[in-house]
N, C-alpha and C positions, 0 to 999 in steps of 0.2 A: 913502110911497105906492107907492116903487119895488115898493120888499121886495114890498107885497101885491100887489099886479101880477104879478109873477114868483110869488111862491108860485100866484095864480089860473091861469095858461095852464099851471102845473106841473100841479096837479089836474084842470085840464078836460084835457088831454091824457093826464092817465091815466086819468081816467072811461072811453072809449071810444076812444082813441087808436091801435086797429087795424082800423078798423071802415071799410070801402071798398063803395061799390054799393050795391046796391040787396039786406036780406034775403033769405035762402034760404028755399024751402018745407021744410018738417017734410021731404016724400020726397024733395028732394032733399040733406038733411041725411042721411039715412038712409041712400041709396041711394050718396055719395062715402064715408062712412064703412065701408059695409059692404064695397066693391069692395075700397078701400086698406086695409084692418086684414086681410081675406082673403087679398089678391096677398102682400103683405105678408111673412104670414107661411110663405107656402109658400115663397116666396124666402128668406127669411131663414135661414128653417129647410133649404134646401137646401144655400146656399153655407157657414153656417158652421160645417153638421156633416160638410161632407165630412173624409171621415179625412186628416189630415197638414197640414190648412189652418187657417194662424197668421194666424186673425180676433182684431182687438181685443175683440170679446165674450167670449173667451175667458180671456182676461188675469185680468178684473172677474170672472167664472163660477169662473175657479180661484180667487178672493180670497176671495170671497165663503164657497164649501167651506170653504176656509184657516176662515176667521172663525168658524163654523158647528159646526168640530171641535175649535174652543177653541184655534187657533191666532193667528198674527202673519202677517196678508196682506201685511207691511210686509216682515218675512224671510224669505217665503217664494214666491219666484218660480215661476213656469209652467215645468212640464219643457223642459228645451232642446230637444226634437225637436219642437217645436210653439212655441217661443221661440228661434231663431236669435242673436236680440240679449242672451238673457238680461237683456229688462226687468223690473227689480220691479214693482211694486203702485206704478201712478201717481196713485190716485185718491184722494181723501177718506171715512174711514171710512163717510158717511152714503150713500156710492156705494155699499158694499158690504152696508151694512146694510139698505136699498132692493133689492138684488138676491138677498139670503138665498135668500126662496123661489125662486123659477128657481134654485139653485143645487142645489135637489135632484133636477132632471131632469135627464134629459143634455142634455148639448151642444150639439145639435143644436134637441130642441123648446124645453129653454130661451131658446135664442137666436131662435128664431121667434115665441116669445110676446113676449118682450122690446121685439122690433123693432112684433109689429104692433098692439101694447099703444101704446108711442110712434107708431105711424105711424096708428095712427086715432085716437090723439088729438088730434094735428097734423091730422087732416083733419075732426074734428068743432070746431077751432078754424077751418079756414080758413071752413068753412060755416059758421060762428055770424058770422063779422066779415066775407067775404067771396068769393063762388065766384072773382072776380077771377085770387086767388090761384092757384088748383088747379094748372097749369103745373109749379106746386113741386115735383109727383110727377112729372112725367118731366125733370127736371134731373141734372145729373151726381150731386152733392152728395148727391138724396134717394137716389139707385139706389146710389153707393159707401155711405154710409150703410149701405145694406139690407147688402148683402158683407160689410162691416167688421162690423156690431150696435154701430153707433155710437151715442153719446146724443143726437145732434144734432136727430131727426123729436121724440123726447119734448118735449126744449127748445121747439122749436115750442110746441108742444102746449102747451106751461105757458106760453109768452111768449101767448098766444090764449084762454087760458082759467083766469082768475084762481085758482081754484078749486086747480089744480094748481099751482100759481107756486112754490109751495115746492120741487118737485122741483131747480130750478134749482143748489141748494146743491151737487149729486152732479158738476159740471161750473163749478166757480165762477167758471173763466176768463170762460165764456162767459156764464153767469147773470147777473153784476155789469154786463155789456153790456142785455143786457134788461133790467133791474130800475134801472139810472140811465135808461132809456129809458121807463119806464112805473112811477115811483116808487109803492110802496104799502107802507105800512108793514105791516099784515095778513102781507105773503109774508115781511118782512122779522122779523116777531115769530114765525113760523112757521117762517121757518128757527133761528131764534135758538133757540126747542125742540127743535130734530132736532140744532143740535151742543150741546146739554147733553147729551142722552142720547148722542152720540155717545163725550161727553166724560168721562162718567161710568161709559162700558162699559170706556174706553182712554184715559186721562188723556195717554199718550205718544203718541197715535197724529199730530196735528199736526207734530211737532218730526220723525217719522220720515217722514212722505207726503212735508215741502219738502223734504228730503235727498235723496228720492228723484227729486225732478223737479228739483232746484236747477239740474241741471247736463246738459239734454235738449237736446243738437244738433239735435232734429230737431225743434222748436220755435218760431216766428218772429212778428217783431212785427208786422205790413204796413206803420207806418206806416215803419220802419226798411232796407225792401226798397228797392232801385232804383226813384225816380218815387217812394217812396209818402207823400212831403213832401206831396204833391199831394193825399192825403187830407184833410189838415188844412180844405180847403176845404167839410168836410161842416159846419161848424163855420158858414156860414154860414145855415143848415137850423137850427141848433142847440135854436130851438124847436118844432121839428117832433119828434115821438117816433123817428121813423126818421133823423131828423139826427143824434140821439144815438144812435141805435143803433149808425150807420153808424162814427162819430165812438171810440167807444167800444171798438168790435169790432177797429179799425184800432190800438190802443194796446193793445190784451193779444196777449200770449204764446200761440199756438194752432197746431193741426197746420195748414199749407198744402198739405190734401190733400182738400180738395174736399170732404170731408164736413165741416168745423167752418165749412166759406160757408154753410151751408144758410138760416141765420138772416140773412143777405142776401136771402133773398124776402121780408119784412115792409116790403124799402122800395118795393119797384114799387105802383102806385096800380091799374090800368087788367090788363084781360086782355091786350092787344095787349104793356104793358111785361114782365107775368111771362110771355107766352109769349117774348117776345122773350131775356128772363134766361138761359130755360132753352134757348134755342137754342146762345146763345155759352157755354154753358156744354160741352153736349154737346160743340161744336163743340171746344173746349178743352179736353176730356179727349182726345178724340181726336187733336189733335197734340200729347200729353203723349205717346200711346201710341202714335205712328205717328215718334217720335222716339227712342222706347229703343232701346238697343244692349245685347248679350249683356255684361256685368258691371257695366252702369248700377245703382248707387244709387237706382233709381228710386221713391221719396218724397220727397227733395232733387231728382229731376231736376223733378218736381210742381210747385215750390213758383212759380216765373213764370206760368203754366199758373194755379193757383189762385189768384193775387194777381192776376190779370187782371179777375177775375170782380168786386175791389170798386173798379177804376175803370168797369163796365159799369155798378156799378152806382152808385157817385157820380155818372155821367152822368146816371140817371137819377130819382137824389134834385135835382140841383141841376136838369133840365129842371120837375120839378116845382114846384120852390121858385121859377123863374124864371114860373113860368106862373101859379103864385099871385100872386104882386108886379104884373103887369100886368096882370091880373083886379083884383086892391084899386087901380090906379090909376086904372082907369076909373072905378072905383064911387063913388071919392071927388068927382071934381067933381058926379056925379048929386047926390048925396049931401049 
């Protein structure tokens, strides 16, 4: 009986876990999606296409180009003039396969289209599940993702739109958190198909990829940061999709450089909460920028400020969890 109840609540939360507030109109969906998509393309194309700028997108765009040319992206790092750290390929092969069409375009245009599609899917997902999340597009993680050409907007859209959920395979450290928050075996099956195809093309890629990512110093697990043990309190809300999401996100390695924390905007359930989290993120970003000095390793200096977003999201999660418990307690005597 206990097992049956656990399965039931998991399936129920998976069916419509992310819907908040009242449904949006078709006009609202079109307007939000169109505006976010257009602005994202213009901003990302300009930022990523700047001469000499080392965006994250340039790394996997280059890896996809190497793959198209018949080479091995895990053995062909981006040239040193835009890759001062000589970073190797850091993404699983399905990510480069997904980016293959973009690799045929100039870097700026490719980056603009990639971010426009990702941001557009995120906007469509937000419009579909609750406009209360709209402040996410004013957050520091979203703005930094545009500048870097990061995957997080696409992952946000994939989380909110089940038909696009298979793209989680491109960034598995964050994808596993979104899948566990809202388990869907159809998504797992689609990902399995993508993995089989990638292994058929290159059976050695998992080993080469793991070799490249296994000693990355800039990847952190929030739970193991100072005070990170507090994030275990998210387990109190384990039965909620956002509780599972926050707990698993806090336990996986990631870049604590704001953009990977975009998925935390799935935790708020009201416009006010989303707006407060966005304002807090911008304040944290500005505080990080104000403290930078010449010669600082700016990625590492951002870690405590990006980590703070987890504590803000936890406060929102526990506030909602406690409010629901109180409301349930008041309904019980009446029932």
